[in-house]
C-alpha positions as CSV (number, residue, x, y, z in Angstrom):
1,M,73.8,142.3,76.8
2,E,77.0,142.2,74.8
3,N,80.3,141.5,76.5
4,S,78.5,140.8,79.8
5,F,79.0,138.3,82.6
6,V,76.2,135.8,83.2
7,F,75.3,134.1,86.5
8,E,72.5,131.7,86.0
9,L,70.8,129.4,88.6
10,L,68.3,126.7,88.8
11,C,66.2,127.2,92.0
12,I,63.6,124.6,93.1
13,E,61.1,124.3,96.0
14,P,61.1,127.5,98.0
15,L,59.9,127.0,101.6
16,E,57.7,130.1,101.1
17,H,54.7,128.7,99.3
18,D,53.7,132.1,98.0
19,I,56.5,131.9,95.5
20,Q,55.0,129.8,92.8
21,S,55.2,132.1,89.8
22,E,57.7,134.4,88.1
23,G,55.8,137.4,89.4
24,S,55.8,136.4,93.0
25,L,59.6,135.6,92.9
26,L,60.2,138.9,91.1
27,K,58.6,140.8,94.0
28,A,60.5,138.8,96.6
29,L,63.8,139.7,94.8
30,S,63.0,143.4,94.3
31,F,62.2,144.1,97.9
32,S,65.6,143.2,99.3
33,N,67.9,146.1,100.1
34,K,70.8,143.9,100.9
35,L,70.6,142.2,97.5
36,W,70.7,145.5,95.6
37,N,73.1,147.3,98.0
38,G,70.4,149.7,99.1
39,N,69.5,150.7,95.6
40,E,66.0,150.2,94.1
41,P,65.7,148.0,91.0
42,K,63.1,148.6,88.3
43,E,60.9,146.1,86.6
44,V,61.6,145.9,82.8
45,G,60.3,143.8,80.0
46,G,56.9,143.3,78.4
47,K,54.2,140.7,78.6
48,G,55.6,137.4,79.7
49,V,59.0,138.8,80.5
50,F,59.9,139.1,84.2
51,A,63.0,141.1,84.8
52,L,64.7,143.6,87.1
53,T,67.5,146.0,86.3
54,E,69.6,148.3,88.6
55,A,71.5,151.1,86.8
56,K,74.1,151.8,89.5
57,L,75.1,148.1,89.7
58,H,74.8,147.6,85.9
59,I,72.9,144.4,86.5
60,T,69.8,142.9,84.9
61,L,68.0,139.9,86.4
62,F,65.6,137.7,84.4
63,L,63.3,135.0,85.7
64,K,61.7,132.1,83.9
65,A,59.6,129.2,85.2
66,F,61.2,125.8,85.0
67,D,58.9,122.9,83.9
68,T,59.1,120.0,86.4
69,S,56.0,118.1,85.0
70,K,58.2,115.6,83.2
71,M,60.2,114.6,86.3
72,L,59.9,110.8,86.9
73,T,60.4,110.8,90.7
74,D,59.6,114.4,91.8
75,Y,57.4,117.4,91.1
76,S,57.7,121.0,92.2
77,E,55.3,123.8,91.8
78,G,58.1,126.3,92.4
79,A,61.0,125.9,90.1
80,F,62.8,128.8,88.3
81,I,65.7,129.8,86.1
82,V,67.3,132.9,87.7
83,H,69.5,134.6,85.1
84,A,71.6,137.6,86.1
85,E,73.8,139.6,83.7
86,G,76.2,142.5,84.2
87,K,79.0,144.2,82.3
88,D,81.0,145.2,85.4
89,F,83.1,142.3,86.7
90,D,83.4,143.6,90.2
91,S,79.7,144.3,90.6
92,M,78.7,140.9,89.3
93,E,81.4,139.1,91.4
94,A,79.9,140.5,94.6
95,F,76.3,140.2,93.5
96,R,76.5,136.5,93.1
97,L,77.0,135.8,96.8
98,R,74.3,138.2,97.8
99,L,71.8,136.6,95.4
100,L,72.6,133.1,96.6
101,R,72.2,134.1,100.3
102,H,68.9,135.8,99.5
103,L,67.6,132.7,97.7
104,K,68.8,130.2,100.2
105,N,68.5,132.0,103.6
106,T,65.6,134.4,103.0
107,L,63.5,132.7,100.4
108,Q,64.7,129.2,101.5
109,F,64.8,127.4,98.2
110,N,65.4,123.8,98.9
111,E,67.8,123.2,96.0
112,I,69.9,125.7,94.1
113,R,72.3,124.7,91.3
114,I,74.6,126.9,89.3
115,L,74.1,126.6,85.5
116,T,76.4,129.3,84.3
117,D,79.0,131.3,86.2
118,D,81.1,133.5,83.9
119,I,82.8,135.2,86.8
120,S,84.3,131.9,88.1
121,T,85.2,131.0,84.5
122,S,87.0,134.3,84.0
123,I,88.9,133.8,87.3
124,A,89.8,130.2,86.5
125,N,91.0,131.2,83.0
126,R,93.3,133.8,84.6
127,L,94.5,131.4,87.2
128,Y,95.1,128.3,85.1
129,P,98.1,129.5,83.1
130,E,99.8,130.6,86.4
131,I,99.1,127.3,88.2
132,N,100.1,125.3,85.1
133,G,103.3,127.3,85.0
134,V,104.1,126.4,88.6
135,E,103.4,122.8,88.0
136,S,105.5,122.6,84.9
137,L,108.3,124.4,86.7
138,L,108.4,121.9,89.6
139,R,108.3,118.9,87.1
140,R,111.3,120.5,85.4
141,Y,113.1,121.0,88.7
142,L,112.5,117.5,90.0
143,T,113.6,115.9,86.7
144,K,116.8,118.0,86.7
145,F,117.6,117.6,90.4
146,F,117.0,113.9,90.7
147,T,118.6,113.0,87.4
148,Q,121.7,115.0,88.2
149,R,122.0,114.1,91.8
150,V,120.6,110.5,91.8
151,G,120.7,109.1,88.3
152,L,118.5,107.8,85.5
153,N,116.7,105.4,87.8
154,W,115.6,108.2,90.2
155,W,111.9,107.7,89.5
156,E,112.0,104.1,90.5
157,T,113.8,104.9,93.8
158,S,112.0,108.1,94.7
159,A,108.4,107.8,93.7
160,T,105.9,106.0,96.0
161,K,104.2,102.8,94.9
162,V,101.0,104.7,94.3
163,M,102.8,107.1,92.0
164,L,104.6,104.3,90.2
165,D,101.3,102.5,89.6
166,K,99.6,105.7,88.5
167,A,102.3,106.5,86.0
168,K,102.4,103.0,84.7
169,S,98.6,102.8,84.1
170,R,98.6,106.2,82.4
171,S,101.6,105.3,80.2
172,E,99.6,102.5,78.6
173,K,97.8,105.1,76.6
174,K,100.4,105.7,73.9
175,D,100.6,108.8,71.7
176,D,103.2,110.2,69.3
177,F,105.1,111.8,72.2
178,S,105.1,108.9,74.6
179,E,106.8,106.7,72.0
180,L,109.7,109.0,72.0
181,I,110.3,110.3,75.6
182,K,110.5,109.1,79.2
183,E,107.2,110.2,80.7
184,D,106.9,109.0,84.4
185,V,106.9,112.3,86.3
186,S,104.7,114.0,83.7
187,L,102.0,111.3,84.4
188,V,101.4,112.0,88.1
189,D,99.2,114.7,89.7
190,F,99.9,118.1,91.2
191,D,99.8,116.8,94.8
192,D,102.2,114.0,93.9
193,L,104.8,116.5,92.7
194,G,104.7,118.4,96.0
195,E,105.0,115.1,98.0
196,L,108.3,114.3,96.3
197,I,109.6,117.5,97.9
198,Y,108.1,117.6,101.4
199,K,106.8,114.1,102.2
200,Q,108.6,111.4,100.3
201,T,111.9,109.7,101.4
202,S,114.0,108.8,98.4
203,G,115.5,105.4,98.8
204,F,112.6,104.2,100.9
205,N,109.5,104.3,98.7
206,H,108.2,100.9,99.7
207,P,107.0,100.6,103.3
208,E,107.6,96.9,103.4
209,K,111.3,97.5,102.8
210,I,111.4,99.8,105.9
211,I,109.8,97.1,108.0
212,Q,112.4,94.5,106.9
213,K,115.2,96.9,107.8
214,I,113.7,97.6,111.2
215,L,113.3,93.9,112.0
216,S,117.0,93.3,111.0
217,I,118.4,96.0,113.3
218,K,121.0,94.5,115.7
219,G,122.2,97.5,117.6
220,A,122.1,101.2,118.4
221,E,124.5,102.1,115.7
222,E,122.4,100.4,113.0
223,L,119.3,102.1,114.5
224,H,120.9,105.5,114.3
225,H,122.0,104.8,110.7
226,L,118.4,103.9,109.7
227,Q,117.0,107.0,111.4
228,N,119.3,109.2,109.2
229,E,118.3,107.3,106.1
230,L,114.6,107.6,106.9
231,Q,114.7,111.4,107.0
232,G,112.3,112.8,104.4
233,N,113.5,114.6,101.3
234,Y,112.3,117.9,102.9
235,T,114.9,117.5,105.7
236,K,117.7,115.8,103.7
237,Y,117.7,117.6,100.4
238,F,115.4,120.6,100.3
239,K,115.6,122.3,103.7
240,D,117.3,125.5,102.7
241,F,115.5,126.2,99.4
242,F,112.0,124.7,100.1
243,Q,111.3,123.9,103.8
244,D,112.7,127.2,105.2
245,K,110.7,129.1,102.6
246,H,107.4,127.5,103.6
247,F,107.0,125.6,100.4
248,E,104.6,122.9,101.7
249,P,101.7,125.1,103.1
250,R,101.9,127.3,100.0
251,W,101.8,124.2,97.7
252,R,98.9,122.6,99.5
253,E,96.9,125.9,99.4
254,L,97.5,126.3,95.7
255,Y,96.5,122.6,95.2
256,R,93.1,123.4,96.7
257,I,92.7,126.3,94.3
258,R,93.9,124.2,91.4
259,N,91.2,121.6,92.2
260,K,88.5,124.3,92.0
261,V,89.9,125.2,88.6
262,A,89.9,121.6,87.4
263,H,86.4,120.9,88.7
264,Q,84.8,124.2,87.7
265,G,84.3,125.4,91.3
266,I,82.9,128.7,92.4
267,F,85.6,131.4,92.5
268,F,85.6,134.8,94.2
269,D,87.9,137.7,93.7
270,Y,90.1,136.8,96.7
271,D,90.7,133.4,95.1
272,L,92.2,135.1,92.1
273,E,94.3,137.4,94.3
274,R,95.5,134.6,96.5
275,G,96.2,132.2,93.6
276,L,98.3,134.8,91.9
277,Q,100.2,135.5,95.1
278,L,100.9,131.8,95.7
279,S,101.9,131.1,92.1
280,A,104.4,134.0,92.2
281,A,105.9,132.9,95.5
282,L,106.2,129.2,94.5
283,I,107.8,130.2,91.1
284,E,110.4,132.2,93.0
285,I,111.1,129.3,95.4
286,I,111.5,126.8,92.6
287,T,113.5,129.0,90.3
288,Q,116.0,129.8,93.1
289,A,116.3,126.1,94.0
290,E,117.0,125.2,90.4
291,Q,119.7,127.9,90.2
292,N,121.4,126.3,93.2
293,I,121.1,122.6,92.4
294,D,124.9,122.3,92.4
295,E,125.1,123.5,96.0
296,L,123.5,120.4,97.4
297,V,125.9,117.6,98.5
298,F,124.6,114.2,99.4
299,S,126.2,112.5,102.4
300,I,127.8,109.1,102.0
301,E,124.9,107.5,104.0
302,E,122.4,109.1,101.6
303,K,124.2,107.8,98.6
304,E,124.5,104.3,100.0
305,A,120.7,104.3,100.8
306,I,119.8,105.4,97.3
307,R,122.2,102.8,95.7
308,N,120.7,100.1,97.9
309,A,117.2,101.2,97.1
310,A,118.0,101.1,93.4
311,I,119.2,97.5,93.6
312,E,116.2,96.5,95.6
313,A,113.9,98.1,93.0
314,A,115.6,96.2,90.3
315,E,115.4,92.9,92.2
316,D,111.7,93.6,92.9
317,Q,111.1,94.1,89.2
318,A,112.8,90.8,88.5
319,E,110.8,89.0,91.1
320,R,107.6,90.3,89.6
321,G,108.7,89.3,86.1
322,L,108.9,92.9,84.9
323,N,112.5,92.7,83.9
324,T,113.1,89.6,81.8
325,I,115.3,89.1,78.8
326,E,112.3,88.7,76.6
327,S,110.4,91.8,77.9
328,N,113.3,94.2,78.3
329,P,116.6,92.8,77.2
330,E,118.6,96.1,77.4
331,N,117.4,96.8,81.0
332,Y,117.8,93.1,81.9
333,Y,121.5,93.2,81.3
334,R,121.9,96.2,83.5
335,G,120.3,94.3,86.4
336,G,117.1,96.2,85.9
337,L,118.7,99.6,86.4
338,Q,118.8,102.5,84.0
339,G,122.4,103.1,83.2
340,L,124.5,104.6,80.4
341,K,124.0,103.0,77.0
342,V,127.1,101.1,75.7
343,L,127.8,101.4,72.0
344,G,128.9,98.5,70.0
345,K,128.3,94.8,70.5
346,I,129.5,93.4,73.8
347,P,129.0,89.8,74.8
348,L,126.4,90.0,77.5
349,P,126.1,87.6,80.5
350,E,122.8,85.9,81.4
351,K,122.6,88.1,84.5
352,E,124.8,90.8,85.8
353,R,125.8,91.1,89.5
354,Y,126.1,94.0,91.9
355,I,129.7,94.7,92.7
356,T,130.9,95.0,96.3
357,E,133.3,97.5,97.8
358,D,136.2,95.1,98.1
359,E,135.6,93.7,94.6
360,L,135.6,97.2,93.0
361,L,138.8,98.2,94.7
362,D,140.5,94.9,93.6
363,E,139.3,95.5,90.0
364,L,140.6,99.0,89.9
365,E,144.0,97.8,91.1
366,L,144.0,95.2,88.4
367,A,143.1,97.8,85.7
368,L,145.8,100.2,87.0
369,N,148.5,97.5,87.1
370,A,147.6,96.2,83.6
371,K,148.7,99.6,82.2
372,Y,146.4,99.5,79.2
373,N,146.9,103.2,79.1
374,Y,148.5,106.0,81.2
375,Y,145.2,106.4,82.9
376,V,142.0,104.3,83.8
377,G,139.0,106.1,82.3
378,L,135.9,106.0,84.4
379,K,133.5,105.1,81.5
380,W,135.9,102.4,80.2
381,F,136.4,100.9,83.6
382,V,132.7,100.6,84.3
383,T,131.2,99.8,80.9
384,T,134.0,97.6,79.5
385,H,136.2,96.3,82.3
386,L,133.6,95.7,85.0
387,R,130.7,94.9,82.7
388,G,132.9,92.4,81.0
389,K,133.1,90.6,84.3
390,H,129.3,90.6,84.7
391,Y,129.0,93.7,87.0
392,T,125.9,95.9,86.7
393,V,126.7,99.3,85.1
394,T,124.6,101.7,87.2
395,A,125.3,100.1,90.6
396,S,129.0,100.3,89.8
397,Y,128.8,104.0,89.0
398,A,127.0,104.6,92.3
399,L,129.6,102.7,94.3
400,I,132.5,104.5,92.7
401,N,130.9,107.8,93.7
402,I,130.5,106.6,97.3
403,L,134.2,105.4,97.4
404,V,135.3,108.8,96.1
405,D,133.4,110.5,98.9
406,K,135.1,108.1,101.4
407,G,138.5,109.1,100.1
408,M,139.3,105.5,98.9
409,I,139.4,106.4,95.2
410,D,140.4,109.6,93.4
411,M,138.4,110.8,90.4
412,Y,140.2,113.4,88.3
413,D,140.2,115.0,84.8
414,V,142.7,113.7,82.3
415,R,143.4,114.9,78.8
416,T,143.5,112.1,76.2
417,N,145.8,111.9,73.2
418,D,142.8,113.2,71.1
419,G,142.7,116.3,73.2
420,F,139.5,115.5,75.1
421,F,139.1,115.8,78.8
422,I,137.5,112.7,80.5
423,K,137.1,111.4,84.1
424,A,139.7,108.9,85.2
425,L,140.2,106.9,88.4
426,R,143.2,106.2,90.6
427,F,144.0,105.5,94.3
428,P,144.9,108.4,96.5
429,P,148.7,108.9,96.9
430,D,148.8,107.4,100.4
431,Q,147.2,104.2,99.0
432,D,149.4,103.7,96.0
């Protein structure tokens, strides 16, 4: 048949010993009303060809004996290739299950394996672009969200150790693209992406760090603070746009369908319908969340937790020898954190330090009193003034954001002599 759907099976060892030839199997298949929906199939073919056809269903079924004489460890006197073809998708989609049930439950074949399933392939081919679109959209959202709201080191502070190790092992296989881009989140799996939304706790991606904090708790206030920090991303960041819209159960269900696509599982029409429904719903959720990224505001406690986690991640890298001047000189001088690149040659210290709150306030006062200009630019203050005194770039930026939230520093826009608007720092009026 041209342009037809094929469903082909390898069937071995029927419990009914009378089925040991194509002819006996043909009769056993032709006598089933359930298999043919109450219709009566007709035998077709000539000598040596064993086939049934049913005009209303538009299905033809061929049988051929399967040679088991060359098996090393087994032998069967009843082994067959069952080959069904039909031009109508819906008819073949339903016929497959009826055929399998008849072969397994009625004829009691001991082993049945699918050789070809064009219906499942057709459904998988229709589903894959939709699922791939959902997956790509969430990768895009996670990259934009965490980069904008956490920083360039978001992957190291938000991904679990399993994700970090997985991405690292896969990144070792270099290609033209990987030499040019930051991959990390593109190297983990579908289920990992969902967990970054509904399961993971950014800032606490290493369990041993949580244990250390628990053991160091000295009072009820510190315990309450840790409880707030340990809230998962779902509760802290994504409640309105993900949790309240039932993102997790939908993502998990689509993940199961995706696994069937990836591993060539058997699909039915309801899988297609459900997969398309889930994909459309998840795309709408993620798209709306991306449109509202700017609405989310981190609390001071959340920002402090992320900054501390970033510092711990950098120190952990240093302890494991992953951030040495020989292996990664640029990152080394940032204390292991991904910060803004500084143009020009600046004398670099052997190792930068993480600035404290009091130190930062003192340094801002010095910069303001020095009156190098009529303002203290944010970038200049961090990448020149503080870095010149051996303070790590990224941790300094993070602490400035925290102090702005606390009302201890003002960040404002200023127009330079060149006509550009930049961010500048000062103390609030009541602290001048």
